[in-house]
C-alpha angles and dihedrals in degrees: 000000000000092000093049090046092050091047094053091041090049092053091045090047091052090055092045090048090055089049093048093047087057090043092054089051092049091043092052092046093048093045093051094045099043100035120213098300099052093031089056089052090054091046089052092049091053092044092053091047091052092044094053091044095051091048094049093046087072092197093297093142093056091041091054093050091047094049093044090063088059105033134069097195100081093167092062091048093050092046089053092049098047097044093043090051091050087054094050090045091059092049093046092047093053093048091046091050094055092044096048097044094044094047096038090223093156136015114275091256094051089046091056091047089051093054092048092048092057091069100062090035090058095061097034086061102043096045090064088082091056095053096040091051087054092049091248093131092140090065090051090051093050091056093083093045093056092048092050096047087057092048093047091050091050091048090057090049093053096048133148091025108051124161137172089261089059090050097053092042090055090049090056095046092047091050092052095049093044090052091053088056094043101051115106094223097187091056093040094058089049095055116134127221115263118198123222090261089058091051090050091050091053092047090050092055099039098044094088090058089044094053090049096047093043089048090053093048092046087050090054096041105028091090090059091053092049092047091049096051097038104035105018138236096305092058090046089051089057094046092044091053091061094038092057091064091049089050090050093054091050088073094099096053090043092052092048096046095048091053095038095055097071089049097046090048086068112079117248095004097106105045128198089259092051090053092047091053092046092049094050091046091051092047092055092045091047092053092054091047091049094051091050092050093048097050095041096044097104092047092047093049111028101030099039102034103027138251091287087077098049092117090065093066096083089046092054090049091056088048088059087071093043092056092060090057090046089059095046095046094049102080092036095052093045092055090050095049091052095044130094092248095064090113091058091047094049099079091052091050089052091048091054090048091048090050090052094050096042092050090048092051090051102040107032096066088051105037102022130224093330087071091061093060092047091051090050091053092049096048092043087058093049086047090057091055091049091050093050091049094052095040088061088054092051094056097037088057090056 
């Protein structure tokens, strides 16, 4: 089981690495061209897109993977997921429209682009469960690469004049083209009609996964929201420049967790010894990644992005500790999310997320963006203790 998991995760990681390599190139080019103020505006656009997408996914990816392990009719399952996701897209788009126009967060043009981008992002996200369940993780990992190649090509076209409107427009175009490539057309044309009662039934069962995944995402992105609304786009540009490197190094835990979930959803497949080995392996790998990030922090920020981003160097050094906890928490959290005690774990995950957000609201206006990185380190540590406590419950119940 471990060898098979590592093989699939390795292939998935290779695809993700390719995507992240392109992502780093695009990120550096955008950061240098837009400078902190406009780059922060673009980071906020992408953060909101991801936030709304995760919320509207309502845990459908995890629900699909869980149900696939117990059901033979995959066409019905996929129909339920696609139609339910279209329903949640409509609701999320309407709510986003009211929020963005009332708050004036973006210009009217960028707001329209935002609402249009939500549609391809909805299905790019939810179809991950379909491909991962069929062990086609490499296709999932290539999704980001295709999107970024399109964005990179568009960036070169718009040079030497490049603005945040160009950046968000490229994001929309790339999402649409990637979705066309990503759609499983044979399955899509065979979709069956699902009545409203069926949609409600799916949402009722998937909501626990949805709350947990959204809580995790809000935990990871809540600091960016607080920074944007309390300190402005320039501060978010500085923080986002360091966070993108942390995000890039999280590829290994992401690859492992996405391939581990379908296995751990099946009872008794991932034993206590398996999990202990995976956790130790991730700890050692995380330490190596953290050391690299710490010693290369000045090169990654000052040399690659420019002296305008110097204030991000200490943030990145703190993130070098955070990345170790990211690695360790990954297999533990995946086993918990796929277990039968996920409902009991959910309140504690929310408490840790609430702690993260509250501390950010209190500390960021006083101490600036450096406080956000310290808060993430603290709450990632409390998250580790929570995960260890509930993992013991998972295996004691077996």
